C-alpha positions as CSV (number, residue, x, y, z in Angstrom):
1,X,-39.6,9.7,19.1
2,X,-38.3,12.6,16.3
3,X,-35.3,11.5,16.1
4,X,-36.0,7.6,16.5
5,X,-38.3,8.0,14.5
6,X,-36.3,9.9,11.2
7,X,-33.2,7.5,12.2
8,X,-35.3,4.3,11.3
9,X,-36.8,6.0,8.0
10,X,-33.4,7.0,7.3
11,X,-32.1,3.8,7.7
12,X,-34.7,2.1,5.9
13,X,-34.1,4.4,2.8
14,X,-30.4,3.3,3.6
15,X,-30.7,0.2,3.5
16,X,-33.8,-0.4,1.4
17,X,-31.8,1.9,-1.5
18,X,-28.3,0.5,-1.5
19,X,-29.1,-3.2,-0.4
20,X,-32.0,-3.3,-3.3
21,X,-29.9,-1.4,-5.9
22,X,-27.3,-4.2,-5.8
23,X,-30.2,-6.8,-5.4
24,X,-32.2,-5.8,-8.4
25,X,-30.5,-3.4,-10.8
26,X,-26.3,-4.7,-10.3
27,X,-26.4,-7.0,-12.9
28,X,-30.6,-6.3,-14.3
29,X,-30.6,-8.7,-16.7
30,X,-27.0,-8.5,-18.4
31,X,-25.9,-5.7,-18.2
32,X,-27.1,-3.7,-14.7
33,X,-25.0,-0.9,-12.9
34,X,-22.1,-3.6,-11.6
35,X,-20.0,-2.3,-8.5
36,X,-19.5,2.3,-9.1
37,X,-23.5,2.2,-9.4
38,X,-24.0,0.1,-6.3
39,X,-21.2,2.2,-4.6
40,X,-23.1,5.1,-5.9
41,X,-26.1,3.9,-4.4
42,X,-25.1,3.5,-0.5
43,X,-23.6,6.8,-1.1
44,X,-26.5,8.7,-2.4
45,X,-29.0,7.8,0.5
46,X,-26.7,8.6,3.5
47,X,-26.7,12.1,1.9
48,X,-30.2,12.5,0.1
49,X,-31.8,11.5,4.3
50,X,-28.9,13.4,6.1
51,X,-30.4,16.7,4.9
52,X,-33.4,15.0,4.6
53,X,-34.0,14.4,8.6
54,X,-29.6,15.4,9.4
55,X,-31.6,18.1,11.3
56,X,-33.1,16.4,13.3
57,X,-31.7,13.6,14.5
58,X,-27.8,13.8,13.7
59,X,-28.9,11.5,10.8
60,X,-26.4,8.6,12.0
61,X,-28.1,5.2,10.4
62,X,-26.8,2.7,11.7
63,X,-25.4,2.0,15.1
64,X,-21.3,2.6,15.0
65,X,-21.9,6.0,14.2
66,X,-24.0,6.3,16.9
67,X,-21.7,4.9,18.6
68,X,-19.1,7.1,17.4
69,X,-21.3,9.9,18.0
70,X,-21.3,8.7,22.0
71,X,-17.2,9.6,22.3
72,X,-17.4,12.2,20.4
73,X,-20.2,14.0,22.5
74,X,-21.9,14.7,20.0
75,X,-24.9,11.5,21.2
76,X,-26.0,11.2,25.1
77,X,-25.2,7.4,26.4
78,X,-28.9,7.2,27.0
79,X,-30.3,7.6,24.0
80,X,-27.5,5.4,22.2
81,X,-30.0,1.8,22.5
82,X,-32.8,4.0,21.3
83,X,-30.7,4.7,18.2
84,X,-29.6,1.3,17.6
85,X,-33.1,-0.4,17.9
86,X,-34.6,1.6,15.4
87,X,-31.8,1.6,12.9
88,X,-32.4,-2.5,13.2
89,X,-35.9,-2.1,13.4
90,X,-35.6,0.6,10.5
91,X,-32.6,-1.7,8.2
92,X,-34.8,-4.6,8.6
93,X,-38.2,-4.0,7.8
94,X,-36.6,-1.9,4.8
95,X,-35.2,-5.7,4.0
96,X,-38.5,-7.1,4.8
97,X,-39.7,-5.2,1.6
98,X,-37.0,-5.6,-0.8
99,X,-37.9,-9.3,-0.9
100,X,-41.4,-8.9,-0.7
101,X,-40.8,-7.3,-4.5
102,X,-37.7,-9.2,-5.1
103,X,-40.4,-12.2,-5.3
104,X,-42.1,-10.9,-7.6
105,X,-40.3,-11.6,-10.2
106,X,-40.6,-15.9,-11.4
107,X,-36.7,-16.0,-11.7
108,X,-35.8,-14.3,-8.4
109,X,-33.0,-16.3,-5.5
110,X,-32.7,-14.9,-2.0
111,X,-28.3,-15.7,-2.9
112,X,-26.5,-13.8,-0.6
113,X,-29.8,-11.1,-0.7
114,X,-27.4,-8.0,-0.2
115,X,-25.4,-9.7,3.0
116,X,-21.6,-9.6,4.5
117,X,-19.7,-11.8,5.3
118,X,-16.0,-13.1,4.7
119,X,-14.4,-17.0,3.5
120,X,-17.0,-18.8,1.4
121,X,-19.1,-15.7,1.4
122,X,-17.4,-12.9,0.5
123,X,-17.7,-11.2,-2.7
124,X,-13.6,-12.2,-3.7
125,X,-12.7,-15.2,-1.3
126,X,-11.0,-13.2,1.0
127,X,-10.7,-14.8,4.7
128,X,-12.0,-13.0,8.3
129,X,-8.7,-11.5,9.0
130,X,-9.2,-10.0,6.0
131,X,-12.9,-8.6,6.8
132,X,-12.1,-7.9,9.8
133,X,-9.3,-5.6,9.1
134,X,-11.4,-4.0,5.6
135,X,-14.9,-3.3,8.4
136,X,-12.5,-2.1,10.8
137,X,-10.3,0.4,9.2
138,X,-13.0,1.4,6.4
139,X,-15.9,2.7,9.6
140,X,-12.5,4.1,11.8
141,X,-12.4,6.8,8.2
142,X,-16.1,6.8,8.1
143,X,-16.1,7.6,11.9
144,X,-13.5,10.2,11.5
145,X,-14.5,12.5,8.5
146,X,-18.5,12.7,9.6
147,X,-17.6,13.9,13.6
148,X,-14.6,15.9,11.2
149,X,-17.1,17.0,8.4
150,X,-20.8,18.0,11.0
151,X,-17.8,19.4,14.0
152,X,-19.5,23.3,15.0
153,X,-16.5,25.1,12.5
154,X,-16.7,23.6,9.2
155,X,-19.1,24.3,7.0
156,X,-21.6,22.1,7.8
157,X,-24.1,22.3,4.7
158,X,-21.7,20.6,2.5
159,X,-21.0,18.0,5.7
160,X,-23.7,15.8,3.9
161,X,-21.7,15.5,0.7
162,X,-18.7,14.9,2.5
163,X,-20.2,11.6,4.3
164,X,-22.0,10.7,1.4
165,X,-19.3,10.9,-0.8
166,X,-16.5,9.3,1.9
167,X,-19.6,5.7,2.0
168,X,-18.7,6.2,-2.1
169,X,-15.5,5.5,-1.1
170,X,-15.9,2.6,0.9
171,X,-18.9,0.3,-0.8
172,X,-15.6,1.2,-4.1
173,X,-12.8,-0.4,-1.9
174,X,-14.9,-2.9,-0.2
175,X,-17.4,-4.9,-2.0
176,X,-15.1,-7.3,-3.2
177,X,-13.9,-8.0,0.3
178,X,-17.4,-8.2,2.8
179,X,-19.8,-6.7,-0.2
180,X,-19.5,-3.6,3.5
181,X,-21.3,-3.8,5.9
182,X,-19.6,-0.8,7.6
183,X,-23.2,-1.1,9.4
184,X,-23.8,-2.9,11.7
185,X,-27.5,-2.6,11.3
186,X,-27.2,-2.6,7.1
187,X,-25.8,-5.9,8.0
188,X,-28.5,-8.0,10.3
189,X,-32.1,-6.5,8.0
190,X,-30.6,-8.5,4.7
191,X,-29.2,-11.5,6.8
192,X,-32.1,-12.4,8.3
193,X,-33.3,-12.8,5.0
194,X,-30.8,-14.4,2.6
195,X,-30.5,-17.9,1.7
196,X,-26.5,-18.5,2.9
197,X,-25.0,-18.4,6.5
198,X,-24.9,-15.1,6.8
199,X,-26.8,-14.8,10.4
200,X,-23.4,-17.5,11.9
201,X,-21.1,-14.4,11.1
202,X,-23.0,-11.5,11.5
203,X,-21.1,-11.6,14.6
204,X,-17.7,-9.9,12.4
205,X,-20.0,-7.1,11.2
206,X,-21.4,-6.2,14.3
207,X,-17.8,-6.7,15.8
208,X,-15.2,-4.8,13.6
209,X,-17.2,-1.8,12.8
210,X,-17.7,-0.9,16.0
211,X,-14.8,-1.2,17.0
212,X,-14.2,0.0,13.7
213,X,-16.5,3.5,14.9
214,X,-14.4,3.6,18.6
215,X,-11.7,4.3,16.9
216,X,-11.7,6.9,14.6
217,X,-14.2,8.8,17.2
218,X,-10.2,8.6,19.2
219,X,-8.5,9.1,16.5
220,X,-11.4,12.7,16.0
221,X,-11.1,13.9,19.7
222,X,-7.0,13.4,19.2
223,X,-7.3,15.7,16.1
224,X,-10.1,17.6,17.1
225,X,-11.4,17.1,20.2
226,X,-10.2,20.7,21.2
227,X,-12.0,22.7,18.1
228,X,-14.9,21.5,17.7
């Protein structure tokens, strides 16, 4: 139960901090934190919470990462469903609290509400194949770097820094394409409150990150497994 609560709490922080920066601060009021600020917010939420609860649950906060951990032999398969459920619940709870706070402003319009999308829901108008490709590639690298940086022979104390910086880079590159998911729980939580068709496109942001997680974990196994 401690592991599950840690995953709920950590995923809540990731979504509340990362998506909150996009909803509340990205363009506030005329000159906000912008793409760089939002990217850093996502990276810093993972970095800080990985240090806070990583030793308890592994610090996944992401169903795709949990799938990668199963393939990498770091998470028992019987724990996977529990992790995914609490991650989605944590993301949804964070989105609900964020929505409540945001609606405290009379000028608030939900719009996309930091949700992910392609075609007309893509910040840059990118197509579905482009969105899928971006999410697969970025999630694959994310999971690979997580597995590599947390290996027994790695400097474990620095792993959260590498992971947080990776997520920052991922957002810097992919926000224009999909508004960056690489995390099905994060995508689900905010899509529920978006005033767009985000829910109809949500399947992409489950399938593509999970496929990317499998690729990243298999690449890691091919390179590092024997020396882990």
